[in-house]
N, C-alpha and C positions, 0 to 999 in steps of 0.2 A: 166377700164370698169366701167360703171355707170349703173348697172341694174335697171330697173324700180321696181323690187320686188325680194326679196330673201326669199325662204322658207328653214328653217332648220328643218330637221326631225330627231329626236332622235329615233333610232330604234335598238333593239337587235333581239330577236325572234319575236317581235311585235313592232308597233309604240308606243313609250312611251310618247312622247311630240312633239309638233310642234310649231315653232315660225315663225312669218312673219315680215319682215323688208321692209319698203318702201325706195325708193331712198333718200339718205341723212340721214337716221336713223343710229345711231351707232349700230353696230352689237355686241351684248353682248351674249355670249353663256352660257347656263345653262344645261350641259349634264344631261341626265336622262337614266336610264336603266343600262345594263351591264351584262345581263345574256347570254344565248346562242345566236347564230347568225343565222339569216335567212334574206337574202337580199330581198326577194320578198315583204314583207309588205310595205316597203317604196315606191316601185313602184306601188303597189296596191293603196296606199293612194293617190298618185299623180293622178292616173287614176280616182279613186272614186270621187275626188274633181274637176275634169274637168280642171286640170292644164296642160298647154301645154308648157313644159320647152324648152328653147333654148338649155340648156345643163344641165347635172346633174353631180355633183362632189360628189362621194361617198367615204368618209374617212373610211377606214377599215383596219384590219390586214389581210384580205382575208382568214381567217380561217373558211371557209364555202364552201359548195358545192351546195347550194340552190339558183342558179341564176334565175332571172326572164326570161320570154320570151323576145325576141328582141324587142326593142322600137324604135320609129321613131326620136329620138334625141340622140345626142352624150352623152356617159357616160365615165367619167374619174374615174378609180378605183384607 
């Protein structure tokens, strides 16, 4: 897969940091946060910034019950 753009959102109970990578950029991760967990802020950030993802991959331990409303793109948990 060669995506045009990749957004990496570091989120615990709030969005802590966001990185954007364009096609061909090396993806270097710099994790931020680490407090409680709320899945909704990452989805809200995507909507607030007008991003229309082809898909979302959410890396998590799933220790949370605050799921967002259904979205119009596939989400892999």
